[in-house]
C-alpha positions as a printed NumPy array, in Angstrom:
array([[-14.752, -13.271,   5.244],
       [-18.176, -14.203,   6.582],
       [-18.828, -10.81 ,   8.164],
       [-17.721,  -9.046,   4.989],
       [-20.094, -11.271,   2.985],
       [-23.033, -10.561,   5.311],
       [-22.41 ,  -6.808,   5.253],
       [-21.898,  -6.791,   1.483],
       [-25.155,  -8.642,   0.79 ],
       [-27.089,  -5.973,   2.73 ],
       [-25.962,  -3.205,   0.358],
       [-27.953,  -2.16 ,  -2.687],
       [-26.343,  -2.546,  -6.117],
       [-25.064,   1.044,  -6.273],
       [-23.465,   0.741,  -2.835],
       [-21.915,  -2.589,  -3.857],
       [-20.366,  -1.014,  -6.958],
       [-19.002,   1.91 ,  -4.938],
       [-17.54 ,  -0.377,  -2.272],
       [-15.954,  -2.588,  -4.922],
       [-14.482,   0.48 ,  -6.667],
       [-12.798,   1.456,  -3.39 ],
       [-11.53 ,  -2.085,  -2.872],
       [-10.19 ,  -2.286,  -6.423],
       [ -8.344,   1.009,  -6.022],
       [ -6.828,  -0.173,  -2.729],
       [ -5.709,  -3.524,  -4.163],
       [ -4.179,  -1.922,  -7.246],
       [ -2.26 ,   0.484,  -5.023],
       [ -0.966,  -2.568,  -3.145],
       [  0.018,  -4.146,  -6.479],
       [ -2.334,  -7.06 ,  -5.755],
       [ -3.497,  -7.424,  -9.333],
       [ -4.764, -11.02 ,  -9.231],
       [ -6.708, -10.239,  -6.111],
       [ -8.152,  -7.109,  -7.729],
       [ -9.234,  -9.211, -10.698],
       [-11.179, -11.487,  -8.353],
       [-13.038,  -8.475,  -6.936],
       [-13.581,  -7.199, -10.486],
       [-15.355, -10.487, -11.236],
       [-17.685,  -9.78 ,  -8.327],
       [-18.278,  -6.231,  -9.532],
       [-19.294,  -7.536, -12.953],
       [-22.291,  -9.174, -11.272],
       [-23.786,  -5.702, -10.73 ],
       [-23.827,  -3.892, -14.098],
       [-25.229,  -0.364, -14.168],
       [-27.222,  -0.986, -17.328],
       [-28.963,  -4.129, -18.514],
       [-29.159,  -6.064, -15.238],
       [-28.43 ,  -9.764, -15.335],
       [-31.184, -12.363, -15.135],
       [-31.506, -13.378, -11.446],
       [-30.301, -16.932, -12.122],
       [-27.304, -15.692, -14.121],
       [-26.461, -13.181, -11.416],
       [-26.669, -15.8  ,  -8.683],
       [-24.415, -18.142, -10.648],
       [-21.827, -15.421, -11.33 ],
       [-21.896, -14.301,  -7.694],
       [-21.256, -17.86 ,  -6.561],
       [-18.263, -18.162,  -8.899],
       [-16.893, -14.771,  -7.829],
       [-17.17 , -15.535,  -4.095],
       [-15.561, -18.93 ,  -4.623],
       [-12.704, -17.234,  -6.448],
       [-12.34 , -14.621,  -3.701],
       [-12.058, -17.335,  -1.063],
       [ -8.768, -18.396,  -2.664],
       [ -7.228, -15.035,  -1.789],
       [ -8.453, -14.599,   1.774],
       [ -4.972, -15.269,   3.205],
       [ -3.395, -12.502,   1.11 ],
       [ -2.564,  -9.657,   3.536],
       [ -4.44 ,  -6.944,   1.611],
       [ -7.513,  -9.118,   1.061],
       [ -7.458, -10.265,   4.664],
       [ -7.392,  -6.603,   5.705],
       [-10.477,  -5.933,   3.558],
       [-12.334,  -8.924,   4.958],
       [-11.526,  -8.055,   8.577],
       [-12.782,  -4.49 ,   8.052],
       [-16.187,  -5.95 ,   7.202]])
């Protein structure tokens, strides 16, 4: 999960949204709906319009990453994290 986190943080907001769209599609195909919801929470930290205040964004990101950590043993999520 750490390598995924490091790589993800290096992306700009548009790249983050695109990567999360791909992840969400993959998880929904795997019928991993709760796991997809956790990634959706992360995606909501990067709205296209009306960006969040930096403090609000940081808080939401922290909550989203904490939530994602719960699912890191799920096979599909583990696959995503190991891909970096």
